[in-house]
C-alpha positions in Angstrom: 116.9 75.5 109.5 114.1 73.4 110.4 115.6 71.8 113.6 116.4 75.2 114.7 112.9 76.3 114.4 111.7 73.1 116.0 113.9 74.1 119.3 111.9 77.4 119.5 109.2 75.5 121.6 105.4 75.7 121.3 105.2 79.6 120.8 106.4 78.8 117.3 102.9 77.9 116.3 101.0 81.1 117.5 103.9 82.9 115.9 103.4 81.0 112.6 99.4 81.7 112.9 100.4 85.5 113.4 102.3 85.4 110.1 99.6 83.6 108.1 96.9 85.8 109.4 98.9 89.0 108.6 99.8 88.0 105.2 96.2 87.1 104.4 94.7 90.3 105.9 97.2 92.4 104.0 96.5 90.8 100.7 92.8 91.1 101.2 93.0 94.6 102.1 95.2 95.8 99.3 92.6 94.1 96.9 89.7 95.8 98.6 91.2 99.3 98.9 92.2 99.7 95.3 90.7 102.9 94.0 89.1 101.2 91.0 87.4 98.9 93.4 86.1 101.6 95.9 85.3 104.3 93.1 83.8 102.1 90.1 84.1 104.1 86.9 80.3 103.5 86.2 79.3 105.2 89.5 81.7 108.0 89.1 80.5 108.9 85.7 76.8 108.8 86.8 77.5 111.0 89.8 79.6 113.5 88.1 76.7 113.7 85.3 74.2 114.7 87.9 72.3 117.9 87.3 69.7 119.8 89.3 66.9 119.3 86.7 67.7 115.8 85.4 65.8 112.8 86.4 67.9 111.1 89.1 66.1 107.7 89.1 68.7 106.1 86.6 71.6 107.4 88.8 70.0 105.7 91.8 69.3 102.4 90.0 73.1 102.4 89.0 74.2 102.8 92.6 71.8 100.2 93.7 72.8 97.7 91.2 76.6 98.3 92.2 76.7 98.4 96.1 79.7 99.6 97.7 80.9 102.3 100.1 81.1 104.9 97.7 77.8 103.9 95.7 75.8 103.5 98.9 76.8 106.9 100.2 76.0 108.5 96.7 72.6 106.7 96.6 71.7 108.0 100.1 72.2 111.5 98.9 70.5 111.1 95.6 67.4 109.8 97.3 67.1 112.8 99.6 67.8 115.2 96.4 64.4 116.5 96.8 64.5 117.5 100.6 66.3 120.5 102.1 69.8 120.6 101.7 70.3 120.3 105.4 68.5 116.9 105.4 70.7 115.9 102.4 73.8 116.8 104.2 72.7 114.9 107.3 71.7 112.1 105.4 75.2 111.8 103.5 77.0 112.2 106.8 75.0 109.5 108.5 75.7 107.2 105.4 79.2 108.0 105.4 79.7 107.2 109.1 78.0 103.9 108.7 79.8 102.9 105.8 83.3 104.3 106.2 84.2 101.5 108.7 83.9 99.0 105.9 87.1 100.4 104.4 89.0 99.9 107.8 87.7 96.3 108.2 90.2 94.0 109.6 93.0 96.6 110.1 92.5 96.2 113.8 94.0 92.8 113.4 97.1 93.9 111.8 97.7 96.3 114.4 96.9 93.5 117.1 99.4 91.1 115.3 102.1 93.9 114.9 102.0 94.5 118.8 101.6 90.8 119.8 104.1 89.1 117.8 107.3 90.7 119.3 105.6 90.2 122.8 105.0 86.4 121.8 108.7 86.2 120.7 109.9 87.8 124.0 107.7 85.3 125.9 109.5 82.5 124.1 112.7 83.8 124.9 112.1 84.4 128.6 110.6 80.8 128.7 113.7 79.4 126.9 116.0 81.4 129.4 114.0 80.0 132.4 114.3 76.5 131.1 118.1 77.0 130.5 118.9 78.4 133.8 116.9 75.6 135.5 119.1 73.1 133.8 122.2 75.0 134.9 121.3 75.0 138.6 120.7 71.3 138.4 123.7 70.2 136.4 126.3 73.4 136.6 127.7 75.2 133.7 128.9 72.3 131.9 130.0 73.2 128.3 130.3 77.0 127.6 129.5 76.2 123.9 126.3 74.7 124.8 125.4 77.5 127.0 126.0 80.1 124.2 124.0 77.7 122.0 121.2 77.6 124.3 121.0 81.4 124.6 121.0 81.9 120.9 118.2 79.4 120.6 116.3 81.2 123.3 116.6 84.6 121.6 115.4 83.0 118.2 111.7 83.4 119.1 112.3 87.1 119.7 113.9 87.5 116.3 110.8 85.6 114.7 108.4 87.8 116.7 110.3 91.1 115.3 110.4 89.7 111.8 106.7 89.2 111.9 105.8 92.4 113.6 107.9 94.9 111.8 106.4 94.3 108.3 102.9 93.9 109.7 103.3 97.4 111.4 104.3 98.9 108.1 101.5 97.1 106.2 99.1 98.4 108.9 100.2 102.2 108.6 100.1 102.0 104.9 96.8 100.6 104.7 95.4 102.8 107.4 96.7 105.8 105.4 95.1 104.5 102.3 91.8 104.0 103.8 91.9 107.5 105.5 92.6 108.9 102.0 89.8 106.9 100.3 87.3 108.1 103.2 88.5 111.9 102.7 87.8 111.6 98.8 84.2 110.1 99.4 83.7 113.0 101.8 85.0 115.3 99.0 82.8 113.8 96.4 79.7 113.9 98.9 80.2 117.7 99.4 80.3 118.1 95.7 77.1 116.3 95.2 75.5 118.6 97.6 76.5 121.6 95.8 75.3 120.1 92.4 71.9 119.1 93.7 71.4 122.3 96.0 69.3 124.2 93.6 66.8 121.4 93.4 66.9 120.9 97.3 66.3 124.8 97.6 63.2 124.6 95.3 61.9 121.6 97.4 60.2 118.5 96.3 57.2 120.2 94.7 59.3 121.9 92.0 
């Protein structure tokens, strides 16, 4: 098997790098997008306990001590609890737009690898076929078994590229859907926070 891989040519190295990057990024994103990591229980409990007449300083401190996408968005809203609800809404929207890309970090690399790996494999096959037909033009057809063996070796890089690209594409789609689901839940919780604090916002900072 090792000898067969060595015959695939220099494109085996970038394909191997693509495989390593895809595995590393997938594992890192699976860990980063765990629900318990995005929505720490302490932050969720503090935010759900928020009431219009309650002092919000402890809740803001908890969010500040536990930085993260959800905590940062909620802290931005809590800090504007005394402003009008329009200001609080805009602040939450801005915070969400700034912090949401953190959940999608590095997914573009998975998408790139999923597209590039099969193309690298195809390039390796084309280069192998060119090399083989060049040898045939110089020495003739020769042994047909050797010819078929050369074709199978040339096609090997395409198979490797597809073997890397297909699982990477699946991983990208699943992780992208996961990040979108988490962003939607953050938006829903931000909307609920606005409704919970709206009586305070309507009274204004002086109340």
